[in-house]
Backbone bond lengths (Angstrom), bond angles and torsions (degrees), N, CA, C in turn:
res aa  C-N    CA-C-N  psi(-1)  N-CA   C-N-CA  omega(-1)  CA-C   N-CA-C  phi
1 X - - - 1.461 - - 1.527 108.51 -
2 X 1.297 116.99 124.68 1.455 121.21 -175.63 1.527 110.47 -120.55
3 X 1.323 115.25 127.72 1.458 120.94 175.09 1.525 107.53 -91.89
4 X 1.309 117.68 124.71 1.460 118.71 -175.92 1.516 112.45 -113.27
5 X 1.327 118.09 -4.68 1.458 119.61 178.31 1.518 108.90 -139.31
6 X 1.291 116.76 131.50 1.458 121.00 177.04 1.517 109.29 -145.22
7 X 1.332 116.81 128.46 1.455 121.75 176.36 1.516 108.93 -110.59
8 X 1.330 116.03 139.78 1.454 119.59 176.60 1.519 109.25 -69.60
9 X 1.325 115.71 124.49 1.455 121.19 -177.92 1.525 109.39 -88.57
10 X 1.324 116.95 106.04 1.459 122.24 -177.86 1.527 109.13 -133.02
11 X 1.352 117.67 92.13 1.467 120.55 -177.54 1.522 114.20 -53.34
12 X 1.333 117.23 -36.93 1.464 119.17 -179.95 1.524 112.29 -65.98
13 X 1.331 116.17 -18.30 1.467 121.22 176.32 1.527 111.33 -107.27
14 X 1.332 115.79 12.57 1.458 119.89 174.76 1.509 115.53 85.37
15 X 1.344 118.66 10.92 1.458 121.61 178.44 1.527 109.15 -107.70
16 X 1.327 116.57 114.90 1.458 120.51 -173.57 1.529 113.96 -104.94
17 X 1.330 117.53 -1.28 1.461 120.57 -174.92 1.523 112.04 -139.08
18 X 1.325 115.53 146.83 1.450 121.93 158.43 1.521 106.09 -89.79
19 X 1.314 116.53 134.00 1.464 120.76 -175.05 1.525 109.79 -119.36
20 X 1.335 115.89 129.65 1.463 121.96 -179.25 1.527 109.23 -129.73
21 X 1.306 116.15 145.42 1.465 121.46 175.65 1.518 108.59 -124.32
22 X 1.321 115.74 131.77 1.460 121.93 -179.91 1.528 108.19 -123.98
23 X 1.337 116.39 138.72 1.465 122.16 -179.99 1.531 110.95 57.88
24 X 1.333 117.65 58.66 1.464 121.87 -169.92 1.515 116.10 -65.01
25 X 1.324 119.01 -18.85 1.466 120.03 -174.36 1.527 114.26 -82.62
26 X 1.313 116.88 -14.44 1.465 119.00 -179.43 1.527 110.60 -73.61
27 X 1.317 116.16 145.50 1.463 121.47 178.13 1.522 112.74 -92.26
28 X 1.315 117.00 -4.27 1.475 121.33 178.53 1.528 107.69 -100.98
29 X 1.325 117.32 112.09 1.461 121.05 -169.92 1.523 112.69 -111.78
30 X 1.329 114.75 135.06 1.454 121.85 169.81 1.526 107.93 -108.70
31 X 1.327 115.65 113.88 1.457 120.65 173.35 1.526 107.22 -85.33
32 X 1.314 115.90 122.21 1.459 121.96 -171.34 1.521 109.95 -124.70
33 X 1.347 116.91 124.88 1.457 122.40 179.45 1.523 108.07 -109.22
34 X 1.321 116.82 121.50 1.454 121.89 -175.25 1.522 113.75 -78.65
35 X 1.340 116.23 174.07 1.467 122.00 -176.10 1.531 112.88 -86.17
36 X 1.302 115.40 172.15 1.466 122.31 173.65 1.528 109.16 -60.63
37 X 1.318 115.94 129.47 1.464 123.67 -178.70 1.530 112.17 61.17
38 X 1.325 116.94 27.37 1.459 120.87 178.21 1.525 112.47 -75.74
39 X 1.326 116.01 160.42 1.454 123.64 177.15 1.523 109.17 -126.12
40 X 1.318 116.52 155.12 1.456 120.36 -173.46 1.521 113.29 -64.98
41 X 1.360 117.57 -22.81 1.460 119.70 -178.29 1.533 113.00 -92.13
42 X 1.333 118.50 -4.50 1.464 120.38 -177.96 1.523 112.87 -59.67
43 X 1.344 117.00 -33.58 1.466 120.66 -173.62 1.529 111.48 -118.33
44 X 1.316 114.71 33.43 1.466 121.38 -177.53 1.525 111.73 -54.17
45 X 1.328 117.54 -48.44 1.468 120.24 -175.48 1.526 111.93 -71.48
46 X 1.327 117.27 -31.27 1.462 119.85 174.50 1.523 110.09 -65.45
47 X 1.330 116.04 -47.48 1.459 119.47 178.61 1.526 110.87 -59.99
48 X 1.326 116.32 -43.67 1.457 120.93 179.98 1.523 110.32 -60.22
49 X 1.346 116.09 -43.35 1.460 119.89 179.49 1.516 112.58 -64.65
50 X 1.332 117.51 -38.26 1.463 120.43 179.94 1.527 110.91 -72.73
51 X 1.326 117.46 -36.78 1.463 120.31 176.35 1.519 110.34 -62.40
52 X 1.331 117.04 -40.84 1.467 121.00 177.90 1.521 111.65 -62.13
53 X 1.317 116.33 -24.87 1.460 121.55 178.92 1.521 111.97 -94.56
54 X 1.323 115.68 11.28 1.456 120.70 170.53 1.514 116.42 93.09
55 X 1.317 118.17 16.81 1.461 120.48 -177.90 1.526 112.31 -94.55
56 X 1.279 114.86 143.86 1.463 123.34 164.39 1.530 106.08 -90.45
57 X 1.316 117.61 130.52 1.458 121.74 -178.45 1.524 109.57 -103.56
58 X 1.295 116.38 122.71 1.458 122.94 174.67 1.527 106.01 -113.78
59 X 1.321 115.85 102.15 1.467 122.67 -166.62 1.528 110.98 -109.33
60 X 1.320 115.36 121.18 1.453 121.60 175.18 1.527 108.63 -109.80
61 X 1.313 116.96 119.59 1.462 121.61 177.21 1.528 109.31 -106.05
62 X 1.341 117.22 112.59 1.467 119.64 -177.79 1.524 112.49 -63.81
63 X 1.309 115.91 143.28 1.456 121.37 170.58 1.525 108.51 -69.23
64 X 1.323 117.14 149.08 1.462 120.65 -179.92 1.524 112.67 -57.08
65 X 1.322 116.33 -33.06 1.460 119.99 -176.14 1.514 113.95 -78.06
66 X 1.331 117.18 5.90 1.464 119.12 166.73 1.529 109.08 -56.69
67 X 1.344 115.54 -30.57 1.463 121.22 176.43 1.536 109.42 -109.09
68 X 1.306 116.81 50.35 1.453 122.09 -179.08 1.526 111.25 -75.75
69 X 1.333 116.47 133.11 1.467 120.05 176.02 1.524 111.39 -78.92
70 X 1.332 116.84 -16.13 1.465 120.57 177.17 1.522 111.73 -87.59
71 X 1.331 115.10 -26.56 1.468 120.40 -177.86 1.533 108.70 -132.46
72 X 1.309 116.19 74.70 1.469 120.44 -176.79 1.526 111.96 -61.94
73 X 1.329 116.24 -25.12 1.464 120.35 -178.72 1.524 112.49 -70.94
74 X 1.333 117.67 -11.99 1.463 120.08 -178.07 1.527 112.29 -66.43
75 X 1.325 118.46 -26.60 1.466 119.96 177.91 1.525 110.43 -59.82
76 X 1.320 116.24 -49.51 1.462 119.87 179.01 1.514 112.52 -62.50
77 X 1.329 116.55 -39.36 1.468 120.25 178.86 1.527 110.86 -67.01
78 X 1.337 116.31 -34.93 1.465 120.09 179.33 1.523 111.01 -68.00
79 X 1.326 117.48 -39.56 1.462 121.12 177.15 1.523 110.07 -61.96
80 X 1.324 116.14 -44.87 1.462 120.82 179.16 1.524 111.17 -63.33
81 X 1.331 116.82 -42.48 1.461 119.67 -178.69 1.526 111.61 -65.15
82 X 1.337 117.51 -44.02 1.463 120.28 178.90 1.525 110.79 -62.09
83 X 1.321 116.42 -40.33 1.464 120.41 178.03 1.521 110.84 -59.93
84 X 1.320 116.11 -43.70 1.467 120.69 -179.36 1.529 111.93 -67.92
85 X 1.339 117.00 -39.78 1.472 121.02 179.14 1.528 110.13 -62.90
86 X 1.332 116.28 -46.05 1.461 120.60 -178.87 1.524 110.80 -67.40
87 X 1.325 116.58 -41.70 1.463 120.25 178.89 1.526 111.18 -59.27
88 X 1.320 116.35 -43.71 1.464 120.52 179.94 1.523 110.92 -64.29
89 X 1.335 117.25 -43.36 1.455 120.20 -179.28 1.523 111.15 -66.71
90 X 1.324 117.03 -41.38 1.471 119.63 179.16 1.523 111.26 -62.96
91 X 1.319 115.74 -32.47 1.455 119.77 178.86 1.518 112.90 -67.80
92 X 1.327 115.99 -22.15 1.470 120.86 -179.17 1.520 113.19 -97.11
93 X 1.339 116.95 -3.73 1.455 121.04 -176.04 1.522 111.30 -123.45
94 X 1.312 115.40 143.43 1.464 121.22 170.99 1.525 108.26 -102.98
95 X 1.296 116.86 164.12 1.452 119.78 177.39 1.515 112.46 104.29
96 X 1.323 115.57 -178.37 1.454 122.27 -176.57 1.524 111.20 -74.58
97 X 1.327 115.71 150.95 1.462 119.93 176.29 1.519 110.06 -143.39
98 X 1.322 114.70 146.03 1.467 122.52 -176.23 1.524 108.59 -136.25
99 X 1.335 115.13 163.61 1.461 120.39 -177.64 1.520 110.03 -129.70
100 X 1.328 116.21 138.19 1.465 121.54 175.77 1.515 109.06 -145.09
101 X 1.335 115.98 148.43 1.454 120.72 178.12 1.512 110.13 -147.13
102 X 1.336 115.44 150.40 1.458 121.48 179.86 1.528 109.47 -117.81
103 X 1.338 116.49 127.54 1.466 123.07 176.74 1.527 109.85 54.97
104 X 1.330 119.07 -117.49 1.464 120.35 177.30 1.525 110.45 -55.24
105 X 1.332 116.56 -35.68 1.459 120.28 178.24 1.515 113.06 -61.72
106 X 1.328 116.54 -32.19 1.462 120.86 176.59 1.527 110.04 -67.27
107 X 1.322 115.71 -42.05 1.469 122.12 178.29 1.531 110.46 -62.52
108 X 1.324 116.17 -48.17 1.457 120.42 178.41 1.524 111.05 -61.69
109 X 1.340 116.18 -41.49 1.466 121.00 -177.77 1.521 111.63 -61.97
110 X 1.332 116.67 -40.76 1.461 119.31 -178.84 1.523 110.75 -63.99
111 X 1.328 117.05 -34.39 1.461 119.55 175.94 1.526 111.62 -74.78
112 X 1.315 116.98 -33.28 1.459 120.60 177.06 1.518 111.18 -65.40
113 X 1.326 116.34 -38.98 1.466 121.01 -174.81 1.537 112.16 -67.17
114 X 1.308 116.96 -16.48 1.462 120.26 178.19 1.523 111.44 -69.97
115 X 1.338 116.58 -23.41 1.466 121.05 179.51 1.526 113.40 -115.89
116 X 1.326 116.24 -22.61 1.461 121.68 175.42 1.526 107.51 -122.17
117 X 1.319 117.38 91.58 1.457 121.01 -172.13 1.526 112.28 -71.46
118 X 1.312 114.71 138.51 1.459 123.85 173.49 1.528 107.49 -126.37
119 X 1.307 116.35 144.38 1.462 119.17 177.15 1.521 111.57 -75.74
120 X 1.343 117.22 -24.94 1.466 121.93 -178.13 1.529 109.57 -131.41
121 X 1.328 115.25 128.05 1.455 121.30 178.37 1.523 108.97 -137.15
122 X 1.327 116.68 127.89 1.466 121.81 177.20 1.522 109.24 -112.57
123 X 1.337 115.99 123.15 1.455 121.87 178.51 1.523 110.02 -113.45
124 X 1.303 117.24 120.41 1.465 121.87 -177.50 1.523 109.22 -110.71
125 X 1.320 115.92 127.38 1.468 121.12 177.05 1.523 112.06 61.06
126 X 1.309 116.92 37.75 1.460 121.27 178.92 1.516 110.18 -135.99
127 X 1.325 115.55 176.22 1.452 118.98 175.49 1.506 114.98 118.94
128 X 1.320 116.98 33.29 1.462 119.92 176.43 1.515 108.50 -143.15
129 X 1.329 117.87 150.33 1.470 121.02 -178.38 1.523 111.94 -59.87
130 X 1.318 116.54 129.02 1.455 121.10 -177.97 1.530 111.78 -63.56
131 X 1.328 116.70 -41.53 1.462 119.78 -179.95 1.527 110.90 -59.89
132 X 1.325 116.19 -39.03 1.462 120.40 178.41 1.525 111.35 -68.43
133 X 1.312 117.07 -42.37 1.467 121.06 178.73 1.525 109.95 -61.85
134 X 1.324 116.33 -41.46 1.460 120.01 179.70 1.533 110.82 -59.79
135 X 1.316 116.31 -36.85 1.469 120.16 -177.06 1.523 112.68 -76.67
136 X 1.333 118.59 -21.41 1.458 120.18 -171.15 1.524 115.15 -119.37
137 X 1.326 119.05 -27.14 1.467 121.52 -172.50 1.525 111.76 -77.32
138 X 1.326 115.24 139.19 1.467 121.40 177.71 1.527 111.04 -59.93
139 X 1.323 116.11 -30.26 1.457 122.14 -178.65 1.519 112.02 -53.24
140 X 1.336 116.78 -33.45 1.463 121.41 -175.58 1.527 112.88 -106.89
141 X 1.325 117.36 21.28 1.471 121.00 -176.71 1.534 111.95 -57.06
142 X 1.315 117.07 -51.05 1.460 120.53 -178.88 1.525 111.70 -64.72
143 X 1.327 115.91 -37.45 1.461 119.59 179.01 1.534 110.98 -65.46
144 X 1.330 116.27 -37.12 1.472 119.51 177.68 1.525 110.81 -63.32
145 X 1.325 116.75 -38.68 1.459 120.95 179.24 1.537 110.35 -63.41
146 X 1.326 115.98 -39.79 1.465 120.46 179.28 1.528 110.37 -64.52
147 X 1.317 115.77 -46.41 1.469 120.80 -179.88 1.524 110.71 -62.63
148 X 1.328 116.31 -43.56 1.468 121.10 -178.04 1.521 111.24 -63.49
149 X 1.334 117.25 -45.66 1.463 121.06 -179.77 1.520 111.23 -62.72
150 X 1.321 116.23 -31.94 1.468 120.32 179.96 1.522 112.32 -84.46
151 X 1.361 116.96 -5.87 1.457 120.82 -179.47 1.513 113.37 65.74
152 X 1.333 115.83 36.76 1.475 120.33 -173.86 1.528 112.49 -116.93
153 X 1.326 118.09 23.02 1.461 120.69 -177.21 1.524 112.38 -57.37
154 X 1.340 116.49 -38.93 1.464 120.30 -177.22 1.517 112.59 -64.42
155 X 1.331 116.54 -24.11 1.458 119.69 -178.20 1.528 112.46 -68.32
156 X 1.327 116.41 -23.99 1.468 119.54 176.84 1.524 109.95 -58.82
157 X 1.320 115.97 -46.84 1.462 119.78 178.80 1.521 111.02 -65.06
158 X 1.335 116.38 -41.45 1.471 120.13 -177.96 1.526 111.97 -63.93
159 X 1.344 116.57 -41.36 1.459 120.64 -172.16 1.529 113.81 -95.36
160 X 1.319 118.31 -30.07 1.466 120.99 -173.17 1.525 114.05 -110.90
161 X 1.322 117.11 -36.66 1.463 119.92 -172.19 1.531 112.42 -58.04
162 X 1.315 117.59 -35.29 1.467 120.14 -177.49 1.522 112.17 -62.80
163 X 1.328 117.58 -23.86 1.460 119.94 177.43 1.535 111.90 -85.28
164 X 1.331 116.22 -17.44 1.463 120.51 179.64 1.520 111.84 -64.32
165 X 1.329 115.76 -39.34 1.468 118.57 -174.36 1.534 112.86 -125.21
166 X 1.335 116.98 22.03 1.469 120.21 179.02 1.522 111.63 -58.15
167 X 1.331 116.38 -32.35 1.469 120.86 -177.36 1.520 112.52 -67.33
168 X 1.333 118.48 -21.83 1.465 121.12 -173.94 1.526 112.73 -66.99
169 X 1.321 117.12 -20.61 1.467 120.14 179.63 1.528 111.80 -96.59
170 X 1.329 117.09 6.69 1.462 122.23 -178.31 1.522 111.49 -103.29
171 X 1.322 115.40 159.06 1.458 122.19 170.98 1.524 107.55 -107.54
172 X 1.331 115.70 113.71 1.466 120.60 -177.10 1.527 111.90 -111.14
173 X 1.308 116.29 27.89 1.462 120.09 178.03 1.527 109.61 -60.06
174 X 1.329 116.12 134.24 1.459 120.94 -177.66 1.508 113.32 94.47
175 X 1.338 117.28 -4.05 1.452 121.46 178.30 1.533 109.07 -101.17
176 X 1.319 116.47 125.24 1.468 121.90 175.67 1.523 108.85 -95.90
177 X 1.332 116.55 127.58 1.456 121.50 -176.61 1.530 109.76 -125.15
178 X 1.315 115.58 121.49 1.464 121.73 175.51 1.522 108.77 -103.20
179 X 1.340 116.27 122.37 1.459 121.65 177.18 1.519 108.93 -110.67
180 X 1.316 117.07 124.18 1.458 122.66 -179.20 1.528 108.24 -114.91
181 X 1.333 116.27 112.13 1.463 120.95 -176.22 1.522 111.62 -138.52
182 X 1.322 114.69 166.45 1.460 122.41 176.90 1.525 110.05 -97.25
183 X 1.328 116.35 157.12 1.462 121.36 174.65 1.530 111.61 -85.78
184 X 1.330 116.15 -5.21 1.461 120.43 -174.93 1.524 109.45 -129.48
185 X 1.331 115.97 53.12 1.458 121.16 -176.11 1.525 109.03 -105.26
186 X 1.319 116.95 117.34 1.463 120.90 -178.50 1.521 112.57 -79.31
187 X 1.326 117.46 -9.63 1.464 121.27 177.76 1.522 110.80 -99.19
188 X 1.343 116.77 -55.14 1.464 120.90 173.40 1.523 106.82 -94.65
189 X 1.305 116.73 89.08 1.455 121.08 -173.39 1.527 111.53 -75.83
190 X 1.335 116.96 147.90 1.474 121.30 -174.71 1.532 114.16 -52.03
191 X 1.327 117.85 -40.93 1.465 119.81 -179.24 1.516 110.81 -64.84
192 X 1.321 116.16 -45.52 1.461 120.03 179.22 1.521 111.31 -63.75
193 X 1.339 116.37 -39.73 1.458 120.38 178.66 1.520 110.93 -63.87
194 X 1.328 117.54 -43.15 1.464 121.29 179.58 1.526 110.92 -61.31
195 X 1.320 116.89 -42.10 1.468 121.04 178.21 1.521 110.78 -65.10
196 X 1.325 115.96 -38.86 1.465 121.04 178.83 1.522 110.87 -65.09
197 X 1.323 117.47 -46.29 1.470 121.46 -179.45 1.523 110.38 -61.54
198 X 1.314 116.91 -41.56 1.466 120.54 179.02 1.528 111.18 -62.47
199 X 1.330 116.21 -45.38 1.464 120.22 179.85 1.527 111.19 -66.32
200 X 1.320 116.93 -39.71 1.458 121.00 -179.62 1.522 111.06 -66.73
201 X 1.314 117.14 -38.04 1.464 121.46 179.12 1.524 111.55 -64.02
202 X 1.328 116.80 -30.76 1.469 121.03 -179.21 1.523 112.66 -69.29
203 X 1.337 117.63 -13.75 1.464 120.60 177.03 1.528 111.51 -78.25
204 X 1.326 116.64 -8.76 1.458 120.67 -176.72 1.510 113.69 97.56
205 X 1.329 117.26 -5.21 1.466 120.56 178.11 1.524 110.13 -68.52
206 X 1.330 115.60 149.10 1.458 121.15 173.96 1.527 107.51 -88.40
207 X 1.327 116.44 101.61 1.462 121.56 -173.59 1.528 110.53 -99.25
208 X 1.311 116.42 123.08 1.469 122.74 175.79 1.524 106.61 -105.25
209 X 1.310 117.02 108.87 1.465 121.80 -176.82 1.522 109.18 -95.66
210 X 1.324 115.86 98.06 1.468 122.14 -178.44 1.529 107.91 -98.83
211 X 1.312 115.77 85.88 1.467 121.71 -177.97 1.526 108.03 -109.34
212 X 1.327 115.46 105.08 1.465 120.67 -175.03 1.522 110.40 -139.18
213 X 1.327 115.22 157.54 1.461 120.84 173.66 1.514 113.46 72.53
214 X 1.324 115.66 179.74 1.463 121.20 -174.27 1.530 112.16 -133.03
215 X 1.326 116.27 31.11 1.459 119.73 178.20 1.523 110.77 -71.37
216 X 1.337 118.14 143.65 1.460 120.30 172.46 1.524 110.41 -67.42
217 X 1.319 115.94 169.08 1.459 122.05 -169.23 1.532 113.09 -53.88
218 X 1.325 117.01 -51.47 1.466 119.93 -174.80 1.524 111.49 -64.43
219 X 1.328 117.21 -43.37 1.468 120.18 -179.72 1.522 111.09 -67.30
220 X 1.336 116.61 -34.25 1.476 119.28 177.66 1.523 109.75 -64.87
221 X 1.328 116.45 -40.01 1.464 119.95 176.48 1.520 111.22 -60.44
222 X 1.335 115.74 -47.16 1.458 120.33 -178.23 1.525 112.85 -68.96
223 X 1.339 116.95 -21.41 1.466 120.44 179.02 1.522 111.82 -65.38
224 X 1.334 117.03 -11.94 1.459 120.37 175.67 1.518 110.91 -56.78
225 X 1.326 117.36 -26.72 1.466 120.91 179.09 1.520 112.79 -59.84
226 X 1.333 117.62 -19.43 1.457 121.97 180.00 1.535 112.21 -104.55
227 X 1.337 116.56 9.76 1.465 119.96 -171.79 1.531 113.68 -116.70
228 X 1.319 117.23 16.24 1.469 119.11 -178.51 1.529 111.43 -57.80
229 X 1.314 117.19 -43.88 1.460 120.05 -178.59 1.531 111.06 -66.49
230 X 1.316 116.72 -39.65 1.466 121.46 178.93 1.539 110.80 -62.73
231 X 1.331 116.05 -46.10 1.467 120.22 -179.65 1.529 110.20 -66.30
232 X 1.326 115.91 -41.38 1.475 120.28 178.22 1.529 110.80 -60.55
233 X 1.327 118.18 -45.39 1.460 121.04 178.54 1.523 111.96 -61.26
234 X 1.341 115.77 -39.22 1.469 119.41 177.05 1.524 111.44 -62.61
235 X 1.324 117.25 -43.98 1.455 120.20 179.47 1.523 111.22 -64.15
236 X 1.313 116.97 -33.42 1.474 121.07 -178.43 1.531 112.52 -79.68
237 X 1.305 117.63 -20.92 1.483 120.77 -174.00 1.527 112.40 -69.46
């Protein structure tokens, strides 16, 4: 597996992603958005499996500061930047294209799809409001303390909440969405996921809710390495 493109991710300079391209000659492209604090080698076997099935991988790995407590507005800018990067690449390529995201990448992807439509979207370990996760997940404990001390709790709703439910005002008829989640996820909790699936289905999208097993959030994300065939079959269906 060879990475042939890499951009330095520097949020203060307006760059929110490291960008990698694998198997550049294929005309069938999978746009892949990585998770919070993800690394390029986390999904090596998934990428390898998709390349073997003829996919070109266009991988965007978000910088950690996409969820900066000092710059809450960076989330919106990151969504816009990813949309523009994908739009430009799609304009230069012919052939089929698909979208997939893991955890935070799933959240970003759903917002991207509102402006860059895909017929097939796979979301792994995602499907809950980010503002709610920030308020409850242990992962963001220190960040919550920073926000609280600064008296900026309300800004979370102002800057992030609008992206949590932006899809509810859209019509996504003709879009097939596969959601792969665990039944034992302390971050994407079953109740929140059920509410999300119900709201997403009301947009007209064909939502396949594949909620199985009891892996914790991080292991469920990494289990994507064993799901290349499953994702490929979904894209082909």
